[in-house]
C-alpha positions as protocol buffer text, in pm:
chain_id: "A"
residue {
  index: 1
  type: UNK
  ca { x: 2822 y: 12543 z: 13010 }
}
residue {
  index: 2
  type: UNK
  ca { x: 2669 y: 12302 z: 13259 }
}
residue {
  index: 3
  type: UNK
  ca { x: 2873 y: 12257 z: 13553 }
}
residue {
  index: 4
  type: UNK
  ca { x: 2844 y: 11981 z: 13829 }
}
residue {
  index: 5
  type: UNK
  ca { x: 2742 y: 12186 z: 14122 }
}
residue {
  index: 6
  type: UNK
  ca { x: 2431 y: 12217 z: 14331 }
}
residue {
  index: 7
  type: UNK
  ca { x: 2212 y: 12422 z: 14182 }
}
residue {
  index: 8
  type: UNK
  ca { x: 2145 y: 12752 z: 14490 }
}
residue {
  index: 9
  type: UNK
  ca { x: 1855 y: 13011 z: 14304 }
}
residue {
  index: 10
  type: UNK
  ca { x: 1961 y: 13355 z: 14211 }
}
residue {
  index: 11
  type: UNK
  ca { x: 1953 y: 13598 z: 14526 }
}
residue {
  index: 12
  type: UNK
  ca { x: 1949 y: 13286 z: 14804 }
}
residue {
  index: 13
  type: UNK
  ca { x: 2096 y: 13471 z: 15082 }
}
residue {
  index: 14
  type: UNK
  ca { x: 2253 y: 13400 z: 15388 }
}
residue {
  index: 15
  type: UNK
  ca { x: 2019 y: 13120 z: 15551 }
}
residue {
  index: 16
  type: UNK
  ca { x: 1883 y: 13301 z: 15850 }
}
residue {
  index: 17
  type: UNK
  ca { x: 2015 y: 13188 z: 16122 }
}
residue {
  index: 18
  type: UNK
  ca { x: 2428 y: 13230 z: 16030 }
}
residue {
  index: 19
  type: UNK
  ca { x: 2618 y: 13443 z: 16168 }
}
residue {
  index: 20
  type: UNK
  ca { x: 2785 y: 13644 z: 15887 }
}
residue {
  index: 21
  type: UNK
  ca { x: 3123 y: 13650 z: 16024 }
}
residue {
  index: 22
  type: UNK
  ca { x: 3179 y: 13287 z: 16048 }
}
residue {
  index: 23
  type: UNK
  ca { x: 3320 y: 13192 z: 15747 }
}
residue {
  index: 24
  type: UNK
  ca { x: 3137 y: 12775 z: 15764 }
}
residue {
  index: 25
  type: UNK
  ca { x: 2829 y: 13014 z: 15729 }
}
residue {
  index: 26
  type: UNK
  ca { x: 2960 y: 13063 z: 15312 }
}
residue {
  index: 27
  type: UNK
  ca { x: 3030 y: 12698 z: 15310 }
}
residue {
  index: 28
  type: UNK
  ca { x: 2726 y: 12602 z: 15103 }
}
residue {
  index: 29
  type: UNK
  ca { x: 2795 y: 12889 z: 14824 }
}
residue {
  index: 30
  type: UNK
  ca { x: 3156 y: 12742 z: 14759 }
}
residue {
  index: 31
  type: UNK
  ca { x: 3150 y: 12530 z: 14461 }
}
residue {
  index: 32
  type: UNK
  ca { x: 3355 y: 12247 z: 14294 }
}
residue {
  index: 33
  type: UNK
  ca { x: 3353 y: 12366 z: 13958 }
}
residue {
  index: 34
  type: UNK
  ca { x: 3449 y: 12721 z: 13859 }
}
residue {
  index: 35
  type: UNK
  ca { x: 3328 y: 12807 z: 13484 }
}
residue {
  index: 36
  type: UNK
  ca { x: 3619 y: 13087 z: 13457 }
}
residue {
  index: 37
  type: UNK
  ca { x: 3886 y: 12761 z: 13480 }
}
residue {
  index: 38
  type: UNK
  ca { x: 3669 y: 12555 z: 13237 }
}
residue {
  index: 39
  type: UNK
  ca { x: 3619 y: 12862 z: 12986 }
}
residue {
  index: 40
  type: UNK
  ca { x: 3993 y: 12931 z: 12997 }
}
residue {
  index: 41
  type: UNK
  ca { x: 4098 y: 12594 z: 12940 }
}
residue {
  index: 42
  type: UNK
  ca { x: 3846 y: 12585 z: 12627 }
}
residue {
  index: 43
  type: UNK
  ca { x: 4033 y: 12915 z: 12522 }
}
residue {
  index: 44
  type: UNK
  ca { x: 4322 y: 12755 z: 12546 }
}
residue {
  index: 45
  type: UNK
  ca { x: 4276 y: 12449 z: 12352 }
}
residue {
  index: 46
  type: UNK
  ca { x: 4154 y: 12666 z: 12097 }
}
residue {
  index: 47
  type: UNK
  ca { x: 4436 y: 12861 z: 12030 }
}
residue {
  index: 48
  type: UNK
  ca { x: 4633 y: 12540 z: 12051 }
}
residue {
  index: 49
  type: UNK
  ca { x: 4441 y: 12384 z: 11719 }
}
residue {
  index: 50
  type: UNK
  ca { x: 4418 y: 12642 z: 11537 }
}
residue {
  index: 51
  type: UNK
  ca { x: 4748 y: 12788 z: 11588 }
}
residue {
  index: 52
  type: UNK
  ca { x: 4882 y: 12706 z: 11238 }
}
residue {
  index: 53
  type: UNK
  ca { x: 4616 y: 12918 z: 11061 }
}
residue {
  index: 54
  type: UNK
  ca { x: 4457 y: 13243 z: 11086 }
}
residue {
  index: 55
  type: UNK
  ca { x: 4209 y: 13209 z: 11360 }
}
residue {
  index: 56
  type: UNK
  ca { x: 3912 y: 13441 z: 11525 }
}
residue {
  index: 57
  type: UNK
  ca { x: 3860 y: 13425 z: 11913 }
}
residue {
  index: 58
  type: UNK
  ca { x: 3567 y: 13571 z: 12128 }
}
residue {
  index: 59
  type: UNK
  ca { x: 3628 y: 13501 z: 12474 }
}
residue {
  index: 60
  type: UNK
  ca { x: 3333 y: 13645 z: 12685 }
}
residue {
  index: 61
  type: UNK
  ca { x: 3467 y: 13559 z: 13049 }
}
residue {
  index: 62
  type: UNK
  ca { x: 3163 y: 13567 z: 13297 }
}
residue {
  index: 63
  type: UNK
  ca { x: 3393 y: 13773 z: 13519 }
}
residue {
  index: 64
  type: UNK
  ca { x: 3408 y: 14009 z: 13695 }
}
residue {
  index: 65
  type: UNK
  ca { x: 3040 y: 13987 z: 13728 }
}
residue {
  index: 66
  type: UNK
  ca { x: 2842 y: 13867 z: 14040 }
}
residue {
  index: 67
  type: UNK
  ca { x: 2762 y: 13651 z: 14190 }
}
residue {
  index: 68
  type: UNK
  ca { x: 3117 y: 13707 z: 14389 }
}
residue {
  index: 69
  type: UNK
  ca { x: 3314 y: 13395 z: 14337 }
}
residue {
  index: 70
  type: UNK
  ca { x: 3698 y: 13354 z: 14305 }
}
residue {
  index: 71
  type: UNK
  ca { x: 3966 y: 13090 z: 14357 }
}
residue {
  index: 72
  type: UNK
  ca { x: 4069 y: 13051 z: 14736 }
}
residue {
  index: 73
  type: UNK
  ca { x: 4419 y: 13179 z: 14678 }
}
residue {
  index: 74
  type: UNK
  ca { x: 4360 y: 13536 z: 14508 }
}
residue {
  index: 75
  type: UNK
  ca { x: 4022 y: 13611 z: 14760 }
}
residue {
  index: 76
  type: UNK
  ca { x: 4317 y: 13521 z: 15063 }
}
residue {
  index: 77
  type: UNK
  ca { x: 4546 y: 13766 z: 14918 }
}
residue {
  index: 78
  type: UNK
  ca { x: 4310 y: 14037 z: 14904 }
}
residue {
  index: 79
  type: UNK
  ca { x: 4205 y: 13936 z: 15253 }
}
residue {
  index: 80
  type: UNK
  ca { x: 4555 y: 14006 z: 15374 }
}
residue {
  index: 81
  type: UNK
  ca { x: 4549 y: 14343 z: 15149 }
}
residue {
  index: 82
  type: UNK
  ca { x: 4265 y: 14476 z: 15281 }
}
residue {
  index: 83
  type: UNK
  ca { x: 4165 y: 14314 z: 15603 }
}
residue {
  index: 84
  type: UNK
  ca { x: 3824 y: 14279 z: 15790 }
}
residue {
  index: 85
  type: UNK
  ca { x: 3566 y: 14383 z: 15582 }
}
residue {
  index: 86
  type: UNK
  ca { x: 3140 y: 14404 z: 15630 }
}
residue {
  index: 87
  type: UNK
  ca { x: 2991 y: 14097 z: 15522 }
}
residue {
  index: 88
  type: UNK
  ca { x: 2779 y: 14109 z: 15201 }
}
residue {
  index: 89
  type: UNK
  ca { x: 2455 y: 13885 z: 15327 }
}
residue {
  index: 90
  type: UNK
  ca { x: 2216 y: 13953 z: 15017 }
}
residue {
  index: 91
  type: UNK
  ca { x: 1894 y: 13760 z: 14976 }
}
residue {
  index: 92
  type: UNK
  ca { x: 1558 y: 13940 z: 14935 }
}
residue {
  index: 93
  type: UNK
  ca { x: 1532 y: 14005 z: 14599 }
}
residue {
  index: 94
  type: UNK
  ca { x: 1800 y: 14253 z: 14569 }
}
residue {
  index: 95
  type: UNK
  ca { x: 2150 y: 14079 z: 14523 }
}
residue {
  index: 96
  type: UNK
  ca { x: 2328 y: 13763 z: 14415 }
}
residue {
  index: 97
  type: UNK
  ca { x: 2497 y: 13551 z: 14671 }
}
residue {
  index: 98
  type: UNK
  ca { x: 2625 y: 13654 z: 14992 }
}
residue {
  index: 99
  type: UNK
  ca { x: 3022 y: 13628 z: 15062 }
}
residue {
  index: 100
  type: UNK
  ca { x: 3221 y: 13727 z: 15371 }
}
residue {
  index: 101
  type: UNK
  ca { x: 3461 y: 13883 z: 15238 }
}
residue {
  index: 102
  type: UNK
  ca { x: 3297 y: 14070 z: 14884 }
}
residue {
  index: 103
  type: UNK
  ca { x: 3598 y: 14368 z: 14834 }
}
residue {
  index: 104
  type: UNK
  ca { x: 3869 y: 14060 z: 14801 }
}
residue {
  index: 105
  type: UNK
  ca { x: 3657 y: 13848 z: 14634 }
}
residue {
  index: 106
  type: UNK
  ca { x: 3570 y: 14077 z: 14342 }
}
residue {
  index: 107
  type: UNK
  ca { x: 3944 y: 14186 z: 14336 }
}
residue {
  index: 108
  type: UNK
  ca { x: 3987 y: 13839 z: 14346 }
}
residue {
  index: 109
  type: UNK
  ca { x: 3809 y: 13747 z: 14020 }
}
residue {
  index: 110
  type: UNK
  ca { x: 3940 y: 14036 z: 13841 }
}
residue {
  index: 111
  type: UNK
  ca { x: 4296 y: 13925 z: 13953 }
}
residue {
  index: 112
  type: UNK
  ca { x: 4227 y: 13597 z: 13842 }
}
residue {
  index: 113
  type: UNK
  ca { x: 4131 y: 13700 z: 13521 }
}
residue {
  index: 114
  type: UNK
  ca { x: 4421 y: 13919 z: 13472 }
}
residue {
  index: 115
  type: UNK
  ca { x: 4630 y: 13591 z: 13565 }
}
residue {
  index: 116
  type: UNK
  ca { x: 4448 y: 13402 z: 13299 }
}
residue {
  index: 117
  type: UNK
  ca { x: 4526 y: 13693 z: 13028 }
}
residue {
  index: 118
  type: UNK
  ca { x: 4872 y: 13694 z: 13109 }
}
residue {
  index: 119
  type: UNK
  ca { x: 4884 y: 13307 z: 13064 }
}
residue {
  index: 120
  type: UNK
  ca { x: 4727 y: 13352 z: 12716 }
}
residue {
  index: 121
  type: UNK
  ca { x: 4958 y: 13606 z: 12612 }
}
residue {
  index: 122
  type: UNK
  ca { x: 5232 y: 13376 z: 12757 }
}
residue {
  index: 123
  type: UNK
  ca { x: 5073 y: 13067 z: 12511 }
}
residue {
  index: 124
  type: UNK
  ca { x: 5061 y: 13264 z: 12205 }
}
residue {
  index: 125
  type: UNK
  ca { x: 5452 y: 13394 z: 12240 }
}
residue {
  index: 126
  type: UNK
  ca { x: 5580 y: 13035 z: 12263 }
}
residue {
  index: 127
  type: UNK
  ca { x: 5389 y: 12988 z: 12001 }
}
residue {
  index: 128
  type: UNK
  ca { x: 5557 y: 13246 z: 11784 }
}
residue {
  index: 129
  type: UNK
  ca { x: 5251 y: 13369 z: 11695 }
}
residue {
  index: 130
  type: UNK
  ca { x: 5171 y: 13670 z: 11957 }
}
residue {
  index: 131
  type: UNK
  ca { x: 5365 y: 13977 z: 11725 }
}
residue {
  index: 132
  type: UNK
  ca { x: 5096 y: 13885 z: 11461 }
}
residue {
  index: 133
  type: UNK
  ca { x: 4814 y: 13864 z: 11714 }
}
residue {
  index: 134
  type: UNK
  ca { x: 4551 y: 14149 z: 11762 }
}
residue {
  index: 135
  type: UNK
  ca { x: 4430 y: 14107 z: 12097 }
}
residue {
  index: 136
  type: UNK
  ca { x: 4110 y: 14378 z: 12172 }
}
residue {
  index: 137
  type: UNK
  ca { x: 4025 y: 14380 z: 12530 }
}
residue {
  index: 138
  type: UNK
  ca { x: 3672 y: 14595 z: 12625 }
}
residue {
  index: 139
  type: UNK
  ca { x: 3421 y: 14552 z: 12850 }
}
residue {
  index: 140
  type: UNK
  ca { x: 3003 y: 14533 z: 12779 }
}
residue {
  index: 141
  type: UNK
  ca { x: 2898 y: 14761 z: 13023 }
}
residue {
  index: 142
  type: UNK
  ca { x: 3042 y: 15038 z: 13289 }
}
residue {
  index: 143
  type: UNK
  ca { x: 3039 y: 14909 z: 13658 }
}
residue {
  index: 144
  type: UNK
  ca { x: 2775 y: 14716 z: 13859 }
}
residue {
  index: 145
  type: UNK
  ca { x: 2651 y: 14889 z: 14166 }
}
residue {
  index: 146
  type: UNK
  ca { x: 2503 y: 14492 z: 14239 }
}
residue {
  index: 147
  type: UNK
  ca { x: 2603 y: 14225 z: 14429 }
}
residue {
  index: 148
  type: UNK
  ca { x: 2822 y: 14316 z: 14702 }
}
residue {
  index: 149
  type: UNK
  ca { x: 3124 y: 14455 z: 14383 }
}
residue {
  index: 150
  type: UNK
  ca { x: 3135 y: 14812 z: 14640 }
}
residue {
  index: 151
  type: UNK
  ca { x: 3259 y: 15046 z: 14243 }
}
residue {
  index: 152
  type: UNK
  ca { x: 3276 y: 15312 z: 14490 }
}
residue {
  index: 153
  type: UNK
  ca { x: 3507 y: 15211 z: 14704 }
}
residue {
  index: 154
  type: UNK
  ca { x: 3706 y: 15083 z: 14370 }
}
residue {
  index: 155
  type: UNK
  ca { x: 3678 y: 15399 z: 14210 }
}
residue {
  index: 156
  type: UNK
  ca { x: 3594 y: 15168 z: 13925 }
}
residue {
  index: 157
  type: UNK
  ca { x: 3435 y: 15432 z: 13749 }
}
residue {
  index: 158
  type: UNK
  ca { x: 3749 y: 15658 z: 13720 }
}
residue {
  index: 159
  type: UNK
  ca { x: 3575 y: 15993 z: 13676 }
}
residue {
  index: 160
  type: UNK
  ca { x: 3211 y: 15881 z: 13607 }
}
residue {
  index: 161
  type: UNK
  ca { x: 2973 y: 15832 z: 13873 }
}
residue {
  index: 162
  type: UNK
  ca { x: 2912 y: 15414 z: 13898 }
}
residue {
  index: 163
  type: UNK
  ca { x: 2628 y: 15416 z: 14133 }
}
residue {
  index: 164
  type: UNK
  ca { x: 2259 y: 15296 z: 14099 }
}
residue {
  index: 165
  type: UNK
  ca { x: 2088 y: 15598 z: 13822 }
}
residue {
  index: 166
  type: UNK
  ca { x: 2411 y: 15639 z: 13675 }
}
residue {
  index: 167
  type: UNK
  ca { x: 2688 y: 15310 z: 13628 }
}
residue {
  index: 168
  type: UNK
  ca { x: 2556 y: 14966 z: 13469 }
}
residue {
  index: 169
  type: UNK
  ca { x: 2226 y: 14988 z: 13326 }
}
residue {
  index: 170
  type: UNK
  ca { x: 2183 y: 15350 z: 13264 }
}
residue {
  index: 171
  type: UNK
  ca { x: 2267 y: 15576 z: 12952 }
}
residue {
  index: 172
  type: UNK
  ca { x: 2510 y: 15837 z: 13126 }
}
residue {
  index: 173
  type: UNK
  ca { x: 2845 y: 15821 z: 13051 }
}
residue {
  index: 174
  type: UNK
  ca { x: 2931 y: 15608 z: 13420 }
}
residue {
  index: 175
  type: UNK
  ca { x: 2727 y: 15313 z: 13271 }
}
residue {
  index: 176
  type: UNK
  ca { x: 2826 y: 15306 z: 12848 }
}
residue {
  index: 177
  type: UNK
  ca { x: 3158 y: 15436 z: 12845 }
}
residue {
  index: 178
  type: UNK
  ca { x: 3463 y: 15141 z: 12859 }
}
residue {
  index: 179
  type: UNK
  ca { x: 3759 y: 15116 z: 12809 }
}
residue {
  index: 180
  type: UNK
  ca { x: 3903 y: 14950 z: 12477 }
}
residue {
  index: 181
  type: UNK
  ca { x: 4252 y: 14821 z: 12548 }
}
residue {
  index: 182
  type: UNK
  ca { x: 4413 y: 14646 z: 12203 }
}
residue {
  index: 183
  type: UNK
  ca { x: 4737 y: 14521 z: 12112 }
}
residue {
  index: 184
  type: UNK
  ca { x: 4921 y: 14401 z: 11803 }
}
residue {
  index: 185
  type: UNK
  ca { x: 5294 y: 14405 z: 11851 }
}
residue {
  index: 186
  type: UNK
  ca { x: 5397 y: 14422 z: 11456 }
}
residue {
  index: 187
  type: UNK
  ca { x: 5100 y: 14717 z: 11428 }
}
residue {
  index: 188
  type: UNK
  ca { x: 5008 y: 14878 z: 11713 }
}
residue {
  index: 189
  type: UNK
  ca { x: 5274 y: 15128 z: 11830 }
}
residue {
  index: 190
  type: UNK
  ca { x: 5352 y: 15122 z: 12233 }
}
residue {
  index: 191
  type: UNK
  ca { x: 5145 y: 15317 z: 12460 }
}
residue {
  index: 192
  type: UNK
  ca { x: 4986 y: 15484 z: 12207 }
}
residue {
  index: 193
  type: UNK
  ca { x: 4629 y: 15699 z: 12268 }
}
residue {
  index: 194
  type: UNK
  ca { x: 4335 y: 15760 z: 12055 }
}
residue {
  index: 195
  type: UNK
  ca { x: 4066 y: 16006 z: 12183 }
}
residue {
  index: 196
  type: UNK
  ca { x: 3843 y: 15831 z: 11885 }
}
residue {
  index: 197
  type: UNK
  ca { x: 3492 y: 15752 z: 11952 }
}
residue {
  index: 198
  type: UNK
  ca { x: 3372 y: 15422 z: 11846 }
}
residue {
  index: 199
  type: UNK
  ca { x: 3112 y: 15169 z: 11959 }
}
residue {
  index: 200
  type: UNK
  ca { x: 3133 y: 14760 z: 12003 }
}
residue {
  index: 201
  type: UNK
  ca { x: 2979 y: 14723 z: 11693 }
}
residue {
  index: 202
  type: UNK
  ca { x: 3272 y: 14915 z: 11470 }
}
residue {
  index: 203
  type: UNK
  ca { x: 3478 y: 14554 z: 11606 }
}
residue {
  index: 204
  type: UNK
  ca { x: 3276 y: 14341 z: 11312 }
}
residue {
  index: 205
  type: UNK
  ca { x: 3396 y: 14651 z: 11083 }
}
residue {
  index: 206
  type: UNK
  ca { x: 3755 y: 14684 z: 11142 }
}
residue {
  index: 207
  type: UNK
  ca { x: 3848 y: 14319 z: 11164 }
}
residue {
  index: 208
  type: UNK
  ca { x: 3637 y: 14271 z: 10791 }
}
residue {
  index: 209
  type: UNK
  ca { x: 3882 y: 14524 z: 10723 }
}
residue {
  index: 210
  type: UNK
  ca { x: 4190 y: 14324 z: 10856 }
}
residue {
  index: 211
  type: UNK
  ca { x: 4064 y: 14053 z: 10691 }
}
residue {
  index: 212
  type: UNK
  ca { x: 3963 y: 14172 z: 10351 }
}
residue {
  index: 213
  type: UNK
  ca { x: 3608 y: 14032 z: 10419 }
}
residue {
  index: 214
  type: UNK
  ca { x: 3268 y: 14239 z: 10305 }
}
residue {
  index: 215
  type: UNK
  ca { x: 3073 y: 14306 z: 10643 }
}
residue {
  index: 216
  type: UNK
  ca { x: 2714 y: 14258 z: 10604 }
}
residue {
  index: 217
  type: UNK
  ca { x: 2525 y: 14554 z: 10433 }
}
residue {
  index: 218
  type: UNK
  ca { x: 2291 y: 14617 z: 10769 }
}
residue {
  index: 219
  type: UNK
  ca { x: 2605 y: 14599 z: 10954 }
}
residue {
  index: 220
  type: UNK
  ca { x: 2641 y: 14991 z: 11102 }
}
residue {
  index: 221
  type: UNK
  ca { x: 3006 y: 14964 z: 11256 }
}
residue {
  index: 222
  type: UNK
  ca { x: 3264 y: 15189 z: 11076 }
}
residue {
  index: 223
  type: UNK
  ca { x: 3607 y: 15007 z: 11070 }
}
residue {
  index: 224
  type: UNK
  ca { x: 3864 y: 15201 z: 11342 }
}
residue {
  index: 225
  type: UNK
  ca { x: 4190 y: 15016 z: 11135 }
}
residue {
  index: 226
  type: UNK
  ca { x: 4302 y: 15374 z: 11110 }
}
residue {
  index: 227
  type: UNK
  ca { x: 4322 y: 15454 z: 11437 }
}
residue {
  index: 228
  type: UNK
  ca { x: 4492 y: 15149 z: 11540 }
}
residue {
  index: 229
  type: UNK
  ca { x: 4753 y: 15177 z: 11252 }
}
residue {
  index: 230
  type: UNK
  ca { x: 4833 y: 15565 z: 11348 }
}
residue {
  index: 231
  type: UNK
  ca { x: 4704 y: 15649 z: 11007 }
}
residue {
  index: 232
  type: UNK
  ca { x: 4509 y: 15910 z: 10860 }
}
residue {
  index: 233
  type: UNK
  ca { x: 4155 y: 15913 z: 10700 }
}
residue {
  index: 234
  type: UNK
  ca { x: 3964 y: 15791 z: 10980 }
}
residue {
  index: 235
  type: UNK
  ca { x: 3610 y: 15780 z: 10930 }
}
residue {
  index: 236
  type: UNK
  ca { x: 3395 y: 15928 z: 11230 }
}
residue {
  index: 237
  type: UNK
  ca { x: 2998 y: 15835 z: 11311 }
}
residue {
  index: 238
  type: UNK
  ca { x: 2768 y: 16087 z: 11248 }
}
residue {
  index: 239
  type: UNK
  ca { x: 2610 y: 16043 z: 11553 }
}
residue {
  index: 240
  type: UNK
  ca { x: 2570 y: 15706 z: 11777 }
}
residue {
  index: 241
  type: UNK
  ca { x: 2220 y: 15588 z: 11916 }
}
residue {
  index: 242
  type: UNK
  ca { x: 2110 y: 15376 z: 12256 }
}
residue {
  index: 243
  type: UNK
  ca { x: 1754 y: 15275 z: 12303 }
}
residue {
  index: 244
  type: UNK
  ca { x: 1714 y: 15052 z: 12651 }
}
residue {
  index: 245
  type: UNK
  ca { x: 1392 y: 14964 z: 12814 }
}
residue {
  index: 246
  type: UNK
  ca { x: 1447 y: 14911 z: 13187 }
}
residue {
  index: 247
  type: UNK
  ca { x: 1510 y: 15111 z: 13466 }
}
residue {
  index: 248
  type: UNK
  ca { x: 1214 y: 15319 z: 13330 }
}
residue {
  index: 249
  type: UNK
  ca { x: 1275 y: 15305 z: 12971 }
}
residue {
  index: 250
  type: UNK
  ca { x: 1573 y: 15522 z: 12825 }
}
residue {
  index: 251
  type: UNK
  ca { x: 1697 y: 15642 z: 12507 }
}
residue {
  index: 252
  type: UNK
  ca { x: 2038 y: 15838 z: 12437 }
}
residue {
  index: 253
  type: UNK
  ca { x: 2134 y: 16012 z: 12172 }
}
residue {
  index: 254
  type: UNK
  ca { x: 2531 y: 16118 z: 12120 }
}
residue {
  index: 255
  type: UNK
  ca { x: 2586 y: 16388 z: 11790 }
}
residue {
  index: 256
  type: UNK
  ca { x: 2984 y: 16465 z: 11811 }
}
residue {
  index: 257
  type: UNK
  ca { x: 3025 y: 16649 z: 12198 }
}
residue {
  index: 258
  type: UNK
  ca { x: 2651 y: 16674 z: 12241 }
}
residue {
  index: 259
  type: UNK
  ca { x: 2451 y: 16407 z: 12417 }
}
residue {
  index: 260
  type: UNK
  ca { x: 2093 y: 16409 z: 12454 }
}
residue {
  index: 261
  type: UNK
  ca { x: 1852 y: 16163 z: 12721 }
}
residue {
  index: 262
  type: UNK
  ca { x: 1537 y: 16119 z: 12824 }
}
residue {
  index: 263
  type: UNK
  ca { x: 1469 y: 15854 z: 13094 }
}
residue {
  index: 264
  type: UNK
  ca { x: 1165 y: 15787 z: 13346 }
}
residue {
  index: 265
  type: UNK
  ca { x: 1008 y: 15672 z: 12976 }
}
residue {
  index: 266
  type: UNK
  ca { x: 822 y: 15366 z: 13134 }
}
residue {
  index: 267
  type: UNK
  ca { x: 722 y: 15460 z: 13484 }
}
residue {
  index: 268
  type: UNK
  ca { x: 467 y: 15642 z: 13615 }
}
residue {
  index: 269
  type: UNK
  ca { x: 674 y: 15721 z: 13957 }
}
residue {
  index: 270
  type: UNK
  ca { x: 882 y: 15974 z: 13754 }
}
residue {
  index: 271
  type: UNK
  ca { x: 812 y: 16233 z: 13521 }
}
residue {
  index: 272
  type: UNK
  ca { x: 1006 y: 16185 z: 13202 }
}
residue {
  index: 273
  type: UNK
  ca { x: 1310 y: 16352 z: 13157 }
}
residue {
  index: 274
  type: UNK
  ca { x: 1500 y: 16538 z: 12809 }
}
residue {
  index: 275
  type: UNK
  ca { x: 1857 y: 16633 z: 12911 }
}
residue {
  index: 276
  type: UNK
  ca { x: 2145 y: 16785 z: 12717 }
}
residue {
  index: 277
  type: UNK
  ca { x: 2503 y: 16797 z: 12802 }
}
residue {
  index: 278
  type: UNK
  ca { x: 2821 y: 16943 z: 12635 }
}
residue {
  index: 279
  type: UNK
  ca { x: 3044 y: 16569 z: 12683 }
}
residue {
  index: 280
  type: UNK
  ca { x: 3370 y: 16822 z: 12569 }
}
residue {
  index: 281
  type: UNK
  ca { x: 3319 y: 17069 z: 12858 }
}
residue {
  index: 282
  type: UNK
  ca { x: 3063 y: 16835 z: 13099 }
}
residue {
  index: 283
  type: UNK
  ca { x: 3197 y: 16492 z: 13042 }
}
residue {
  index: 284
  type: UNK
  ca { x: 3023 y: 16376 z: 13385 }
}
residue {
  index: 285
  type: UNK
  ca { x: 2708 y: 16511 z: 13277 }
}
residue {
  index: 286
  type: UNK
  ca { x: 2571 y: 16771 z: 13535 }
}
residue {
  index: 287
  type: UNK
  ca { x: 2488 y: 17103 z: 13348 }
}
residue {
  index: 288
  type: UNK
  ca { x: 2163 y: 17051 z: 13172 }
}
residue {
  index: 289
  type: UNK
  ca { x: 2131 y: 17268 z: 12879 }
}
residue {
  index: 290
  type: UNK
  ca { x: 1850 y: 17123 z: 12687 }
}
residue {
  index: 291
  type: UNK
  ca { x: 1658 y: 17497 z: 12704 }
}
residue {
  index: 292
  type: UNK
  ca { x: 1961 y: 17639 z: 12578 }
}
residue {
  index: 293
  type: UNK
  ca { x: 2001 y: 17471 z: 12258 }
}
residue {
  index: 294
  type: UNK
  ca { x: 1686 y: 17338 z: 12104 }
}
residue {
  index: 295
  type: UNK
  ca { x: 1856 y: 17266 z: 11731 }
}
residue {
  index: 296
  type: UNK
  ca { x: 2075 y: 17007 z: 11896 }
}
residue {
  index: 297
  type: UNK
  ca { x: 1726 y: 16831 z: 12039 }
}
residue {
  index: 298
  type: UNK
  ca { x: 1556 y: 16886 z: 11715 }
}
residue {
  index: 299
  type: UNK
  ca { x: 1810 y: 16700 z: 11542 }
}
residue {
  index: 300
  type: UNK
  ca { x: 1846 y: 16433 z: 11763 }
}
residue {
  index: 301
  type: UNK
  ca { x: 1427 y: 16411 z: 11742 }
}
residue {
  index: 302
  type: UNK
  ca { x: 1511 y: 16386 z: 11348 }
}
residue {
  index: 303
  type: UNK
  ca { x: 1747 y: 16058 z: 11401 }
}
residue {
  index: 304
  type: UNK
  ca { x: 1557 y: 15870 z: 11645 }
}
residue {
  index: 305
  type: UNK
  ca { x: 1271 y: 15883 z: 11377 }
}
residue {
  index: 306
  type: UNK
  ca { x: 1544 y: 15755 z: 11118 }
}
residue {
  index: 307
  type: UNK
  ca { x: 1635 y: 15516 z: 11298 }
}
residue {
  index: 308
  type: UNK
  ca { x: 1394 y: 15412 z: 11606 }
}
residue {
  index: 309
  type: UNK
  ca { x: 1214 y: 15070 z: 11529 }
}
residue {
  index: 310
  type: UNK
  ca { x: 945 y: 14944 z: 11747 }
}
residue {
  index: 311
  type: UNK
  ca { x: 1034 y: 14669 z: 11944 }
}
residue {
  index: 312
  type: UNK
  ca { x: 842 y: 14322 z: 11859 }
}
residue {
  index: 313
  type: UNK
  ca { x: 823 y: 14181 z: 12130 }
}
residue {
  index: 314
  type: UNK
  ca { x: 619 y: 14360 z: 12450 }
}
residue {
  index: 315
  type: UNK
  ca { x: 910 y: 14363 z: 12740 }
}
residue {
  index: 316
  type: UNK
  ca { x: 1111 y: 14578 z: 12523 }
}
residue {
  index: 317
  type: UNK
  ca { x: 864 y: 14830 z: 12395 }
}
residue {
  index: 318
  type: UNK
  ca { x: 874 y: 15206 z: 12519 }
}
residue {
  index: 319
  type: UNK
  ca { x: 535 y: 15321 z: 12424 }
}
residue {
  index: 320
  type: UNK
  ca { x: 588 y: 15693 z: 12527 }
}
residue {
  index: 321
  type: UNK
  ca { x: 849 y: 15749 z: 12261 }
}
residue {
  index: 322
  type: UNK
  ca { x: 662 y: 15524 z: 11965 }
}
residue {
  index: 323
  type: UNK
  ca { x: 526 y: 15860 z: 11807 }
}
residue {
  index: 324
  type: UNK
  ca { x: 840 y: 16028 z: 11852 }
}
residue {
  index: 325
  type: UNK
  ca { x: 1197 y: 16153 z: 12063 }
}
residue {
  index: 326
  type: UNK
  ca { x: 983 y: 16427 z: 12215 }
}
residue {
  index: 327
  type: UNK
  ca { x: 638 y: 16339 z: 12259 }
}
residue {
  index: 328
  type: UNK
  ca { x: 577 y: 16276 z: 12633 }
}
residue {
  index: 329
  type: UNK
  ca { x: 830 y: 16495 z: 12733 }
}
């Protein structure tokens, strides 16, 4: 989506001579068109066009996300609630666009998104198709420490640490455990909850199960339709596997309630780690039990051997473990 806004390079900070407490200092960052506005219009139009037939809609909202930008009415609402704030000036390659009221702007983005979801639900109801429409709301990662969002102040991670090293971009629970909310009035019991462990790639398997299509053979997903319908027979993953080359190179493998983590695999600044956590009794991942359970570590190493493939692109390689999970430990 190309907007007719002025181009401002990422990580542009407040100009040197601009005073951070003056509203006019931020004028150049308040652009004429707002991508989420245009995106929601497309969402609404799609529903209107396809309301007479079954449809699938994937709405990947760009908010809440950096940079901190939201409609003025919502920002003003939270300025009144939060009061004066310390401005976020960004710049120096460390952040995103500056904002005079960063917390208000972040909250405004969330309320704006929430308002649009409400409009979508209202549209579905007005068309008489809401009761038979499955809506799934989730996120692709945990809270972000970057861009002035201040997840600690908002308690965005709940019981999980969302600070740098633990939140977005990292394989600890604060970075990868996210909520999933589903509504399907004719099928899902209101206010029901589940502790079923799932992954995003289970969504395709679930939708295939609902619609009767056969998912691709290479799909690792397991349908969670039985959970949605509160029925017996829900399959569970034997393990979940994460591999991420950024932030020093990381791997995580979850086996039941056990979770193995290896990090610092692509950096000379820190020693590569080997960690094991019992998520049932230690969900905050504070007590490393790797030395006490070598059998769990060996099982994770076997899973890694069977599942890992060396990346074709150099940027995504983690050479330290290409010969095995426990190499260079």
